[in-house]
N, CA, C and O of each residue as an XYZ file, in Angstrom:
388
protein
N     -11.411    216.450      0.537
C     -11.014    215.932      1.831
C      -9.507    215.615      1.782
O      -9.044    214.962      0.846
N      -8.754    216.069      2.773
C      -7.309    215.791      2.762
C      -7.018    214.310      2.985
O      -7.799    213.591      3.606
N      -5.896    213.885      2.472
C      -5.474    212.488      2.631
C      -5.098    212.222      4.089
O      -4.687    213.127      4.815
N      -5.247    210.971      4.498
C      -4.825    210.585      5.844
C      -3.322    210.779      5.984
O      -2.572    210.517      5.044
N      -2.876    211.239      7.152
C      -1.429    211.426      7.341
C      -0.715    210.074      7.402
O      -1.292    209.072      7.822
N       0.520    210.065      6.985
C       1.351    208.871      7.082
C       2.111    208.985      8.405
O       2.849    209.946      8.623
N       1.928    208.008      9.276
C       2.546    208.041     10.597
C       3.596    206.950     10.686
O       3.301    205.775     10.469
N       4.793    207.331     10.998
C       5.886    206.383     11.162
C       5.817    205.797     12.569
O       5.775    206.535     13.553
N       5.806    204.477     12.661
C       5.699    203.828     13.973
C       6.857    204.195     14.894
O       6.702    204.168     16.115
N       7.979    204.527     14.348
C       9.115    204.908     15.186
C       8.986    206.288     15.800
O       9.731    206.641     16.714
N       8.032    207.075     15.292
C       7.882    208.437     15.813
C       6.486    208.693     16.371
O       6.097    209.845     16.566
N       5.733    207.625     16.628
C       4.361    207.771     17.127
C       4.263    207.334     18.589
O       5.078    206.553     19.078
N       3.255    207.853     19.262
C       2.970    207.461     20.643
C       1.456    207.516     20.838
O       0.745    208.196     20.099
N       0.984    206.797     21.833
C      -0.428    206.850     22.203
C      -0.564    207.892     23.301
O       0.095    207.795     24.336
N      -1.415    208.887     23.081
C      -1.649    209.932     24.066
C      -3.047    209.774     24.633
O      -4.030    209.827     23.894
N      -3.140    209.580     25.937
C      -4.419    209.445     26.635
C      -4.626    210.722     27.438
O      -3.789    211.087     28.264
N      -5.746    211.399     27.193
C      -6.019    212.666     27.876
C      -7.284    212.540     28.719
O      -8.327    212.086     28.248
N      -7.161    212.954     29.979
C      -8.308    213.039     30.896
C      -9.042    211.722     31.099
O     -10.266    211.665     30.977
N      -8.321    210.692     31.400
C      -8.932    209.397     31.672
C      -8.860    209.172     33.178
O      -7.845    208.702     33.692
N      -9.937    209.507     33.885
C      -9.956    209.483     35.348
C     -10.857    208.367     35.871
O     -11.909    208.089     35.296
N     -10.441    207.736     36.953
C     -11.315    206.774     37.629
C     -12.538    207.463     38.211
O     -13.578    206.832     38.401
N     -12.417    208.752     38.493
C     -13.524    209.510     39.071
C     -14.771    209.415     38.201
O     -15.889    209.396     38.717
N     -14.586    209.355     36.888
C     -15.730    209.284     35.987
C     -16.515    207.987     36.135
O     -17.672    207.908     35.722
N     -15.902    206.991     36.710
C     -16.547    205.679     36.805
C     -17.276    205.455     38.123
O     -17.924    204.424     38.305
N     -17.179    206.402     39.038
C     -17.872    206.264     40.319
C     -19.377    206.373     40.117
O     -19.859    207.112     39.258
N     -20.094    205.626     40.922
C     -21.552    205.640     40.814
C     -22.101    207.024     41.168
O     -21.636    207.662     42.113
N     -23.078    207.470     40.412
C     -23.734    208.749     40.677
C     -24.914    208.482     41.591
O     -25.687    207.549     41.374
N     -25.045    209.305     42.609
C     -26.015    209.024     43.655
C     -27.385    209.670     43.436
O     -28.403    209.057     43.756
N     -27.435    210.878     42.906
C     -28.723    211.557     42.795
C     -29.372    211.278     41.439
O     -28.687    211.032     40.446
N     -30.701    211.320     41.417
C     -31.431    211.099     40.163
C     -31.114    212.182     39.140
O     -31.031    211.912     37.942
N     -30.938    213.416     39.623
C     -30.611    214.511     38.716
C     -29.284    214.246     38.011
O     -29.168    214.417     36.797
N     -28.293    213.830     38.779
C     -26.979    213.522     38.194
C     -27.065    212.319     37.266
O     -26.433    212.310     36.210
N     -27.833    211.305     37.643
C     -27.995    210.128     36.784
C     -28.603    210.520     35.449
O     -28.179    210.034     34.400
N     -29.592    211.393     35.488
C     -30.232    211.840     34.255
C     -29.264    212.670     33.416
O     -29.196    212.512     32.197
N     -28.524    213.548     34.069
C     -27.588    214.427     33.377
C     -26.480    213.651     32.675
O     -26.057    214.025     31.581
N     -26.011    212.575     33.296
C     -24.858    211.825     32.789
C     -25.241    210.508     32.108
O     -24.359    209.710     31.793
N     -26.522    210.265     31.875
C     -26.967    208.994     31.285
C     -26.249    208.710     29.962
O     -25.750    207.603     29.755
N     -26.195    209.688     29.077
C     -25.546    209.522     27.768
C     -24.093    209.105     27.923
O     -23.574    208.305     27.145
N     -23.440    209.665     28.948
C     -22.026    209.392     29.175
C     -21.804    207.918     29.529
O     -20.936    207.257     28.960
N     -22.598    207.417     30.473
C     -22.437    206.026     30.897
C     -22.882    205.040     29.834
O     -22.427    203.896     29.819
N     -23.770    205.471     28.943
C     -24.163    204.606     27.832
C     -23.026    204.452     26.823
O     -23.011    203.494     26.051
N     -22.080    205.382     26.824
C     -20.919    205.297     25.934
C     -19.676    204.744     26.619
O     -18.961    203.929     26.035
N     -19.410    205.172     27.839
C     -18.136    204.846     28.489
C     -17.985    203.349     28.751
O     -16.937    202.773     28.460
N     -19.007    202.725     29.290
C     -18.866    201.317     29.672
C     -18.817    200.352     28.493
O     -17.909    199.523     28.438
N     -19.760    200.423     27.544
C     -19.706    199.434     26.457
C     -18.772    199.801     25.310
O     -18.419    198.932     24.513
N     -18.363    201.065     25.203
C     -17.587    201.485     24.033
C     -16.202    202.012     24.401
O     -15.195    201.471     23.946
N     -16.144    203.046     25.210
C     -14.876    203.720     25.485
C     -13.906    202.826     26.257
O     -12.747    202.696     25.862
N     -14.357    202.215     27.339
C     -13.450    201.375     28.145
C     -12.895    200.181     27.370
O     -11.684    199.965     27.394
N     -13.735    199.394     26.682
C     -13.176    198.266     25.924
C     -12.210    198.703     24.818
O     -11.187    198.054     24.600
N     -12.528    199.795     24.124
C     -11.641    200.256     23.054
C     -10.337    200.819     23.599
O      -9.281    200.640     22.991
N     -10.401    201.491     24.726
C      -9.182    202.002     25.347
C      -8.313    200.843     25.828
O      -7.091    200.885     25.693
N      -8.929    199.832     26.377
C      -8.190    198.638     26.806
C      -7.478    197.997     25.613
O      -6.331    197.566     25.733
N      -8.151    197.934     24.470
C      -7.537    197.386     23.251
C      -6.353    198.246     22.793
O      -5.319    197.721     22.379
N      -6.514    199.568     22.871
C      -5.423    200.470     22.502
C      -4.209    200.265     23.405
O      -3.076    200.210     22.926
N      -4.448    200.153     24.712
C      -3.351    199.915     25.656
C      -2.632    198.609     25.331
O      -1.403    198.565     25.270
N      -3.407    197.550     25.123
C      -2.817    196.234     24.839
C      -2.009    196.276     23.542
O      -0.896    195.753     23.488
N      -2.555    196.887     22.513
C      -1.854    196.984     21.231
C      -0.559    197.789     21.384
O       0.483    197.408     20.851
N      -0.634    198.888     22.105
C       0.555    199.729     22.301
C       1.635    198.987     23.071
O       2.812    199.054     22.715
N       1.244    198.282     24.119
C       2.237    197.526     24.903
C       2.856    196.412     24.066
O       4.072    196.219     24.083
N       2.022    195.681     23.336
C       2.496    194.572     22.510
C       3.484    195.050     21.447
O       4.464    194.367     21.147
N       3.223    196.209     20.891
C       4.059    196.745     19.817
C       5.081    197.768     20.304
O       5.708    198.460     19.501
N       5.243    197.860     21.617
C       6.209    198.762     22.249
C       6.053    200.212     21.778
O       7.031    200.918     21.532
N       4.800    200.624     21.661
C       4.496    202.015     21.318
C       4.457    202.808     22.626
O       3.738    202.429     23.550
N       5.206    203.881     22.714
C       5.182    204.676     23.952
C       3.778    205.189     24.249
O       3.022    205.525     23.337
N       3.441    205.244     25.533
C       2.144    205.770     25.962
C       2.392    206.952     26.890
O       3.237    206.892     27.783
N       1.645    208.019     26.665
C       1.738    209.210     27.497
C       0.348    209.528     28.032
O      -0.655    209.318     27.349
N       0.298    210.031     29.244
C      -0.964    210.359     29.890
C      -0.959    211.836     30.272
O       0.028    212.342     30.806
N      -2.055    212.516     29.999
C      -2.180    213.922     30.377
C      -3.515    214.106     31.091
O      -4.510    213.464     30.755
N      -3.516    214.977     32.060
C      -4.727    215.249     32.823
C      -4.976    216.749     32.811
O      -4.108    217.533     33.197
N      -6.160    217.144     32.367
C      -6.539    218.548     32.431
C      -7.172    218.757     33.793
O      -8.163    218.109     34.130
N      -6.608    219.646     34.562
C      -7.049    219.841     35.937
C      -7.204    221.330     36.210
O      -6.475    222.152     35.655
N      -8.142    221.662     37.052
C      -8.367    223.049     37.437
C      -8.264    223.148     38.944
O      -8.754    222.282     39.669
N      -7.636    224.190     39.404
C      -7.462    224.331     40.843
C      -8.406    225.364     41.445
O      -8.473    225.507     42.666
N      -9.122    226.071     40.611
C     -10.017    227.108     41.097
C     -11.379    226.987     40.420
O     -11.482    226.507     39.292
N     -12.411    227.423     41.114
C     -13.742    227.470     40.513
C     -13.796    228.543     39.431
O     -14.592    228.433     38.498
N     -12.963    229.577     39.538
C     -12.913    230.658     38.567
C     -12.439    230.093     37.233
O     -11.389    229.453     37.176
N     -13.189    230.315     36.166
C     -12.815    229.734     34.875
C     -11.660    230.456     34.202
O     -11.245    230.063     33.112
N     -11.137    231.494     34.820
C     -10.055    232.248     34.213
C      -8.808    231.435     33.951
O      -8.035    231.765     33.052
N      -8.594    230.370     34.725
C      -7.386    229.563     34.541
C      -7.618    228.355     33.634
O      -6.746    227.493     33.533
N      -8.751    228.277     32.985
C      -9.061    227.144     32.111
C      -8.649    227.430     30.677
O      -8.524    228.582     30.262
N      -8.441    226.354     29.933
C      -8.159    226.516     28.503
C      -9.420    227.031     27.807
O     -10.518    226.933     28.354
N      -9.263    227.569     26.623
C     -10.406    228.115     25.896
C     -11.457    227.046     25.608
O     -12.654    227.332     25.644
N     -11.027    225.832     25.324
C     -11.991    224.776     25.019
C     -12.819    224.397     26.238
O     -13.944    223.919     26.093
N     -12.285    224.602     27.434
C     -13.016    224.255     28.650
C     -13.834    225.417     29.199
O     -14.457    225.290     30.253
N     -13.839    226.532     28.506
C     -14.663    227.666     28.920
C     -16.024    227.632     28.236
O     -16.898    228.440     28.553
N     -16.208    226.712     27.309
C     -17.461    226.621     26.578
C     -18.556    226.049     27.477
O     -18.257    225.321     28.423
N     -19.814    226.368     27.196
C     -20.898    225.826     28.012
C     -21.026    224.314     27.842
O     -20.592    223.754     26.835
N     -21.611    223.676     28.812
C     -21.808    222.222     28.756
C     -21.472    221.603     30.086
O     -21.939    222.069     31.126
N     -20.676    220.571     30.070
C     -20.316    219.854     31.283
C     -18.995    220.340     31.850
O     -18.298    219.578     32.520
N     -18.640    221.572     31.600
C     -17.337    222.074     31.991
C     -17.265    222.554     33.427
O     -16.218    223.045     33.850
N     -18.322    222.432     34.180
C     -18.266    222.811     35.590
C     -17.961    221.592     36.449
O     -18.255    221.578     37.645
N     -17.385    220.591     35.852
C     -17.001    219.376     36.556
C     -15.634    219.592     37.204
O     -14.649    219.870     36.519
N     -15.586    219.463     38.502
C     -14.318    219.587     39.220
C     -14.027    218.240     39.857
O     -14.848    217.691     40.592
N     -12.856    217.724     39.566
C     -12.451    216.430     40.097
C     -11.636    216.634     41.360
O     -10.931    217.636     41.482
N     -11.717    215.704     42.302
C     -10.891    215.832     43.494
C      -9.407    215.744     43.131
O      -9.016    214.976     42.252
N      -8.606    216.526     43.810
C      -7.163    216.469     43.543
C      -6.636    215.142     44.035
O      -6.954    214.696     45.138
N      -5.815    214.509     43.190
C      -5.269    213.195     43.534
C      -3.905    213.335     44.165
O      -3.284    212.333     44.522
């Protein structure tokens, strides 16, 4: 197993990718609730509190924070990255903000 990388605080930043409020909206249909149950079991008790801690730590220590959003403008998967062409929950289209 390779050794953990040594990261210099002067050259590090916190990168947040695809963190949308849309994911937190209530799901209305039973089918959608069943499909996304695993997601909500993780996002509320684990992901949100830990992300909040990361934000607070970064601000306190003046670590730069960058935000990136993966967005698709077409239903055609031709414009998606290779990782988003895989089967699964990749047919999720978020409203344009």
